[in-house]
VOKOL-983118 format. One record per residue: x, y, z of N, C-alpha, C, O, CB in turn. Coordinates in steps of 0.001 Angstrom, whole numbers, plus 500000, padded with zeros to 6 digits. Atoms other than C-alpha are relative to their C-alpha. Last residue first. Glycine has a CB too. Example, Ala and Ser with C-alpha at 12.3 -4.5 7.8 and 13.67 -1.06 7.14 Angstrom:
2
499180498810499940513670498940507140499230501090500730499739502198500899500414500462498585
500890498810500000512300495500507800500900501200500000501936501181500665499008500027501246
% end
This chain:
245
500950499480499964505880508775494792500360500805501299499548501594501782498888499134499873
500833500121499233509211508015493602498614500018500203498111499724499118500298500443500433
501003499167499571511482507769490487499472499432501412499777498288501748498888500087498890
499564499764499008514090505976488323499788501144500854500549502110500904500906499855499781
500782498677500301512834504745485215500412499576501658500378498493502242498131500298499056
500985500354498948515489501826484649498992501797499972499196502784499265501082499462501853
500566498957499609517165501884481123499227500050501261498077499721500966499342500325499088
499588500414499865518406498978478822500352500563502060501041500094502965500586499928498742
501118502163500317517244499494476128500677499937501624501848499965501244501059497871498047
501598500250500451518565503266476301499469498426500402498633497799501052499852500196498137
500446499456501209521925502483477400498812500161500563498342499771501631500097499238498676
500166501287501005522813503102481045499789500177498977499680501363498668499150499149500158
498500500555500925524653505836482961499596498859499187500461498205498606501422499372501041
499507499025501175521643507783483596501150499693499454501727500209498497500180501351500369
500588499504501409519846505074485926500997501361498300500983501397497069498501500947500873
498660500091501043523062504222487854498721500199498927498937500210497715501274498224499902
498592499293501051521621505867490394500873499787499506502006500263499574500662500646500203
500379498689500404518224503778490928500627501306499596500203502113498769499447500275500758
500621499564498771519533500538491129500131501600499680501011502240499105500803499405501482
499652499117499990519287498114487968500041500451501847499576499783502771499228500632498938
500099499039500607517562495046487097500335501209500675499344501508501342498957499972499547
500353498884499055519074492159489029499449501550499559499982502448500211501238500189500736
500300499100500975520407489699486215499146500972500760498368501520499979499342499368498758
499313499458500477523148487832488362499154501310499210499704502384498967500731499047499364
499335498825499083521268486352491217500121501184499165499566502243499456501517499639500597
499917499824498783519296483927489560500446500589500572499728500619501571500165499492500399
500645498831499890518412483753485821500275500557501057500119501776500986498801499948499888
499294498759500653521435481526484918499237501208500314499786502306500222500128499891498411
499290499361498456519641479080487527500994501512498888501364502599499333501641498192501222
498460499773500450517480478258484540500391500444501248499646501046502021500383501110498724
499412499098500915513698477795485730501247500385499973501465501101500950499469500960500019
498724500447500665513452474181486625499760501511498884499700501562497656499978498007499165
498633501942499033509940474631488878501364500178498896500960501226498392498890497154499462
500077501828499769508554477927487873500412499184500226501507499110500783499865499338499533
500155501085501427509574480753489265499486499015499832499316498135500677500903499503499516
499046501412501130508594481820492692499801500230498714498727500554498206499439498227500089
501321501006500323506412485162493979501157499208499689502126499811499227498590500314498695
498841500470499974507860488849495467498696498457499581497486498365499787501225500305501641
500906500527500696505857492329495423501384498009499917502602498105499774499519501382498173
499179501069500263506787494538497948498933499462499200497725499698499211500627499139501205
500251501445500222504947498069497619501019499199499849501981499596499190499282499767498981
498872500848500492505724501634498947499492498835499834498842498533500835501166499894500827
500065501308500345504167504670498535500563499305499903501446499402499051499724499749499401
499648500941501030505600508158500118499251498484499895499244497869500962501456499813500192
500772501482500472504066510768501294500617499372499200500709499639498002498710500027499350
501394500139500704505664514122500988500101498225501251500843497665502057499982499907497473
500563501849499941508696515252503738498681500086498622498145501168498383498913499401502227
499546500653500681509936519064502492499608498927499824499422498498498686500829500006500142
500411499031500696509870520316506084500147499163498500500842498154498621500873501421500298
499856498621500753510711517524508278499744500595499093499517499728498250500688500274499806
499778499731501594508982515165509788500249501256499977499656502257500379498828499703498985
498298500639500875509832514244513544500533500595498655501668500910498298499876498254499441
499323498677500246506171516268514223500965500445500142501331501617500236499689500706500352
500943498666501000504211514114512602500736500906500294501040501790499494498310500534500343
500841499409499156505830510971514519500168501173498514500829501234497477500521500346501915
499557499567498462508545508969512699498809500594500390498018499864499792501330501092500209
501092499081499333508687505880510086499966501028501500500281500633502622498995499024500205
500504498943500606511898504871508390498944500890500220498888502060499841499835499682499149
499231498947499913512774502528510462499906501592499533500083502667500106500855499532499530
500228499622499194509817500694510049500980501162500754500647502092501488499720499026500421
501653498703500201509838500491506533500111501073501388500119502303501430497826498833500251
499088499096500300513169498455507605499526501160499451500077502252499311500862499511499260
499118499079499204512004496462509786500799501469499416501485502372499896501064499058500440
501190499351499340508773495292506974501178500980501059501074502206501040498663498650500927
501341499303500868511718494517504590498789501292500652498529502466500390498976498575499671
499280499699500104513432492327506817500047501576499338500585502576499813500405499044499647
499849498942498531510866490980508091500509501183499353499838502212499266501222499469501394
500864498725499951510437490163503968499904500110501039499034500980501073498793500146499450
499963498784501538513658488647503310499149501557500205499371502766500135498940499090498381
498920499223499460513230486126506715500088501342499329499868502384499947501293499266499863
500461499312499446510211484677504858500988501002500864500624502170500995499180499299500512
501284499575500869512125484063501713499015500882501871498956502085502125498893497866498911
499759498544500572514867482569503460499443501416500246499656502358501010499756499911498870
500229499522498257512161480481505729500967500719498859500304501578498277500396499052501972
500682499391500014511463479109502010499763501203501026498908502088501033499366499286499830
500820500551499611514599478753500690498721500884500811498693502105500966500687499112500615
499980500024498252515872481996498667499141498545499713498477498250498720498990501645501178
499654500651500004517591482807494864500483499384502068501456499228502805500721500381498820
498776500469498711517664486046493915499158497860500339498202497425499698499635501766502305
500353500885499991515472487890491076501688498750501125502885498468501093499461499934498269
498775500237499739515325491736490342499496498146499921498486497802499307500675500889501585
501064502532499914513210493479489308500900499930500202501811500745500052499203498430498569
499142501255500486513502497527490974499269498893499923498296498378500475501141499640500853
499829500693499240511975501351491629500617498364499199500944498361498012498715500138500779
498950501385500506512760504136491681499366499069500279498941498983501431501439499700500642
500439501655500426509760506836490856500911499025500449500667498051499737499933499698498387
500014501186498563511196510211493143498777498746499268497786498418499921499099501035502047
498648501421499707512802512028490110499352498734501151499759497596501388501855500895501078
500237500505501157509199514246489364500881499246499769500648498423498884499828500747499104
501391500596499799509434515293492892499778499143498913499343498023499184498852501033500085
499390501196499552512580517308491909498958499355499651498564499365498485500500499817501399
498632499381498576510398519951490029501135498590500240501423497793499347498907500362502213
498906499824500298508917519674486705500295499739501140501489499463501023500390501020499411
498862498991500171505447517852487573501255500095499953501846499067500283499986500615500602
498782499707498784504340514296488145500645501606498993501453501667498066501653498126500205
500433499021499638500701514092486227501980500775500868502331501853501347498352499502501062
500096499030501485501783511395484086499760501509500540499968502449499772498463499497498814
499436499516501173503451509531486607500140501100498803500991501716498162499830499382499658
499610499246499649501190509892489178501783500545499024502507501532498892499797499548501386
500504498257499756498786508660487030500870500789500546500858501929500081498802500280500959
499382498953501761501302505732485768499245501437499824499497502385499080499392498980498116
498836499883500603501533504482489711500318500493498379501344500976497901500427498812500222
498975499199498833497832505044490595501601500486499560501903501616499177500253498840501357
500828498539500152496499502724487944500600501347500136501167502062499311498971500089501000
499291500245501766499231499932488262499566501302499960500310502281500021499292498694498541
498576499600500124498228499990491943500777500157499040501992500268499201500602499401500498
500057498127498809494762500567491846501219499910499474501566500527498468499820500284502287
500652498800501345495086496619489382500234501649500426500991502328499734497914499811499795
498973499207500932497285495335491888499906501337499017500422502396498659500363499087499159
498758499114499356494941495792494550500929499750498759501301500793498222500750499392501698
501257498765500135491013494718492364502288501324500644502776502407500322497481499695502191
500419499742501450493193491362491661500054501637499523500595502223498585498422499424499842
499494499167501056494086491527495154500410499936498144501399500234497474501003500214500621
499475499402498824491069491209497104501214500770499063501195501877498525500496498804501360
500191498446500677489853489012494151500017501553500410499574502489499745498900500004499582
500170499484501529491758486479494626499686501090499619500289501960498992499216499461499350
499028499635500798491670486778498239500556500534498824501076501623498579500254499509499999
499889498408500590487782486587497820501810500501500212502174501441499505498717501269501198
501023499303501188488616483206496007500169501464500687500919502309500198498036499313499895
499528499790501738490810481905498080499193500743499549499141501868500045500009498777498953
499033499229499599489012482235501538501255500536499288501950501529499503500315499454500875
500725497973499759486495480623500090500726500779500368500478501852499817498872500473501124
500838499896501839488492477487499141499519501254500152499979502301499695498432498791499456
501329500406500518489933477679502981499860500264498252500399501160497603498828500940500889
501087499318499979493454479580503837498766498887499507499271498302498548500231501318499084
500432500403499138496259477603505563498873500676499663498150500854500643500625500056501107
499556501842499197498716476553503055498627500147500493497836499299500081501592499644501627
500237501338500842498122479908501155499668498885500769498473498603500864501191499574499210
499771500227501248499282482004504224499166499000499358498608498091499972501223499721499882
499657501253499535497368483532506379500598499671499189500298500233498135499190499143500331
500867500906500755496945487681505624500738498222500696501720498194501437500258500419497906
499424501856500563499143489892507951498343499220499097497170499428499408500504498521502223
500462501050500326498491493685509157499877498571498692499632498463497491499275500506500211
498943500928500982500917495645510624498984498905500199498902498097501124501883499606500557
499525501922499406499173498633512150500474499744499186500824500456498245499013498658500319
499215500873500189497687501996511327500106498635500204499219497789500316500642500347500351
499521500302498252493895503212511131500934499088499779500653498003499270498799499307501203
499702501968500263493030504907507492501144499652501743502082500196502326501604499548497657
498112500532500360491746508114508968499931498777499547499095497906499785501226499845501407
499788501442500046487788509803509198501212500213499539501610501159498860499071499042499179
498461500572501134486311512790509291500937499115500381501367499308501518501079501115499632
499383501368499379482315513466510421501439499510499305501497498863498259498841498717499757
498489501253501309481260516357509857500520499408500904500906499578502061501689500800498909
500091501234499690478204517719512194501031499494499813501461498591500531499164499397499509
501153500946498676479030521332512542500322499263500317501213499180501162498777499401499908
500774499430499604481761522560509847498977499385500823498927498163500683499698500521499163
501733500961500018484837520955509753498824501470500299499054502526500887499803498345501973
500653500592498929487551523660508538499139499297500074498271499362499204499682500552500598
500210499711499798489514523788505037499480499353501714499742498233502153499798500366499022
501136500659501435490844520798502391498755501531501208497600501453500791499211496959500024
499933499347500701494330522024504871499402500402498831499841501154497960500642499863499991
498484500517500657494430518527506625500551501045499092501520500724498403499890498550499029
499989499350501005490371518035506810501704500047498821502039499680497695499504501336500713
500760499031500408490207518960510555499965500258498745499838501419498354500235500958500541
499298498537501253491577516582512301499400500052499053498864499099498486501493499978499266
499513498692499845490113515060514865499817501056499127499238502117498897501137499941500121
498660499645499339489619511247514090498683501863499553497670502201498940502284499352498891
499279497810500077487336509288513479500488500404500270501029499881501244499784501162500262
500039500070499188488607505250512468499395501487499865499815502293499035501005499445500593
500221497934500065489276503711509581498985500129501612498246499292502130498478500858497887
499832499482500838490379499672509150500086501413499738500880501969498981499438499547499553
498732499402498788488883498651512772501104500647498489501848501507498960501107498093501412
499431501371499636486378495622511656501303500949499617502297500431499108499513498306499058
500148501073499639483243498220512001501006499212500340500912498713501461499418499576499323
499243499648498594485700501246510861498777499026500770498937499371501941500136502068500562
498896500325499762485039499572507356500918500695501539502096500577501878500519500303498683
499681501300499991481657499117507080501505499617500241501911498497500550499548499506498806
500060500657498969481189502505508966500269498632499403500731497913500290498770500226500757
499352499503499015483120504362506360500024499397500709501102498971501122499805500862500409
498648500582499238481248501802503610500898500638500624501955500071500347500778499416499287
499968501875499862477913503081504661501550499168499398502168498468500200498455499251498727
500253500892498229478846506440504660499965498960500058500973498311500339498831500083500840
498294499120498965480905506817501056499885499885501500500733499467502288500192502122499832
499459501322500076477505504773499869501728500285500530502569499612501126499769499338498251
500640500801498915475122507750501565500790498363499549500479497345500166497962500099499880
499863500868498739477441509915499928499535499416501095499976499492502242500454500251500405
500964499068499049477400509505496696500116500143501105500500499116501666498869499766500085
501271500750499210480277508301494870498720501155500287498543502342500010500627499327501709
501744499878500774482177509756492194499339499627500205498435499336499421499520499764499023
499824500839500548486018509438493649498415499310499138498141498240498595500755499301500999
498718500775500388487044512573494750499974499194499498500922499125498717500698499615500664
499394499649501168483543513645495508500764499593498957500420499245497828500420500571500201
501163499709500805482092511307497362499951500064498415499635499464497387499606501182500433
499484501595500427485357510900499474499199499632498159499625499200497088499106498542501608
498600499103500427485369515019500556499751497982498933500078497818497757501990500669501850
500494498810500633481442514207501345500756499826499009500382499636497852500061501333500651
500658500863500687481912511054503683500032501058498559500080500315497579498462499503500779
501228499394500148484429513416504712499250498563499456499891497678498889500023501446498918
500973500137500463488712512869504918498601500269499947498679501493499838500128499430500029
501254500053498879491688511892506978499296501036498615500084501651497897500303500881502164
499830500067498750495191511817504418497950500317500327497133500646499467501449501316500582
500067498574500295495339512508500395500064500117502244500572501102502780498044500671498676
499774499467500901497167509235500213499923501255500024500881501984499769499503499587499288
498734500145499721496268506809503015500885500486498883501820499752498563500226498687500330
499366500515498849492702507601502891501444500088499987501807501249500180499635498687500196
500628498798499871492338507826498892500051500561501223500507501693501058498802499927499653
499054499713500761493328504417499328500809501785499638501950502248499624499369499358498914
498565499520499072491388504012501981500828500356499084501608501200499525500816498868500957
499888498754498879488511504899499551500575499935501271500408500818502113498787500450500372
500011498576500944488918502510496593500657501544500777501519502401500584498143500331499598
498016499904500263489852499492498697500393501394499194501450501994499000500746498431498696
498767500609498835486800499820500054501449500979500002502157501894500422500581498143499444
499651498913499784485274500473496331500224500692501714500291501909501887499078500564499198
499504498820500818485953497560495428500432501554499903501380502205499463499373500007499435
501051499130501063485009495680498152500749501047499825501357501862500519498439500500500511
499490500180501511487543493265499210498846500592499020498445500311497891500288498272499616
498020499276500256488742494803503344499784499376498093500771499518497371502139498516501515
500301498484499275484875493643504398500959500948499160500674502009498606500454500091501879
500896499399500741485459490127502914499495501972499556499163502687498610499068499289500671
499543499601500987488217489893504736499157500679498928499301501732498307500575499088499641
498681498369499530487329491576507642500180499626498162500127500438497239502297499667501718
501081498819500250483894488379506850501186501237500234500456502221500350498404500027501327
501049499833501038486065485600506832499851501641499450500396502418498666498544499454500698
501772499873500472488290485916509506498944500611498811498502501728498544499483500679500927
500810501750500388491684485342509183498588500024500623497976498958500687500933498379500894
500939500104499720493615488847509444499173498604499224499032498243498055499639501256499865
499707500590501455496876488639511438498347500111499678497558500069500621500855498150499897
501733500682500157497592491211513158499698499289498823499879499509497625498776501158499949
501177500519500988501208492121513359498711499239500751498525498477501700500694498860498901
500188501061500410502802493677516314498767499511499117497552499580499303500132499464500954
501655501134499327502682497103516778500201498538498763500226498421497538497560501261499507
498952502031499305507139498340516032497807499636500975497487499278502109502788500526502684
498738501090500535505091502394514795499725498666500911498784498357501642501859500688500360
499877500977499333502232504916515327500732498609499628500207497730498944498922499886500262
498793499618498843503565508301513917499252498299500886499890498103501920499745502263501208
500850499961498633501861507206510911501009500141501509502050499593501874499049498393500054
499099499188498832502145508294507430499509499824501212498440500293501601500084501527499869
499694498584499902499791505649505553501133500369501333501508499743502325498481500778500204
499771499262498822500344502175504251500122501562499846500735502221499006501203499470500594
500354498586499978499780500032501319499916500169501605499552499345502444498526500382499110
501504499087500590500810496516501286500300501644501145500902502035502145497810498730500646
500183498461498450503703494176501737499357501075499709499803501693498742501473500905500575
499431498455500144503298491610499341499746500697500667498637501007501102499802500699499096
499873498545501569504894489614500658498404499062499656497975497939499920502085499848498012
499034499504500667505524486978503161499736500668499526500821501249499548500569499552499425
499176500348498415502438486571505776501763499830499139502647499586499960499184497853501088
500204501347500258501122489365502878500684498502501104501668498913501720500606500016498541
499087501048500280500799492883504212499624498239499713498687497603500196500834500142501162
500115501053499932498871495455505354501147499503498871501852500106498062498603499700499912
498794500978499539499803498963506694499665498793499693499732498264500803500367499973501467
498535499566498313496904500334506503500403499310500137499954498261500597499901500338501575
500610500335498427495041499672502978501200500437501207502375500799501259499640498044500161
498888498641499012496446500996499408499240499827501126498414500733501243500052502033499463
500382498519500001495183497367498355500833501040500542501849500917501226498865500158500657
501551498979500028496831494314498217499830500933499761500680501511499083499338500290500855
% end
């Protein structure tokens, strides 16, 4: 789903996640339809994405960055706060200058949030989830492409590793695989005070889905596309992009 604070599907996709000192929280399932509708609003997804990538912001900062008016961003921030996705913070702009007077700064709230499995979603909930995912995946792809275009000629320009592959799993194994992925993310999370100089926020995405029934066994395990450290050694036709935001 979108770039929201640490949101994940029941077995995937794993989502978005601002750097946080708050790790190890128990998963919370987002099963309330009103909450999902609040999250599915495209402008709110864009605002959460901005807070995730750039850190705390005011309604005016978000309005300028996203081409909205402050009335709209203020309203959407209040709605996101109402459902626990953002909260006011004492952080003052993180390099954007000190806050003035009564400026209200907002941050994305971290947490391990999950969606109900498709089998437990009502028809109305499925429509909301489909809309939410449609906007989320489109926003992720747009951001990925833009960051690649904007990458400077410096070490972080080589920071976009990705992998495509296939594995044969049972549904319980897929669930276990997903939980191991979440555990791996949590292993690398750490308090701001413990983060070394030169570290940057890295956006991570996980997406897994079953192939059509009857897919050839020959496409199972051995066609995993690449490890990023092998990229330079492969023929041009087989090269993988190797870089991470």
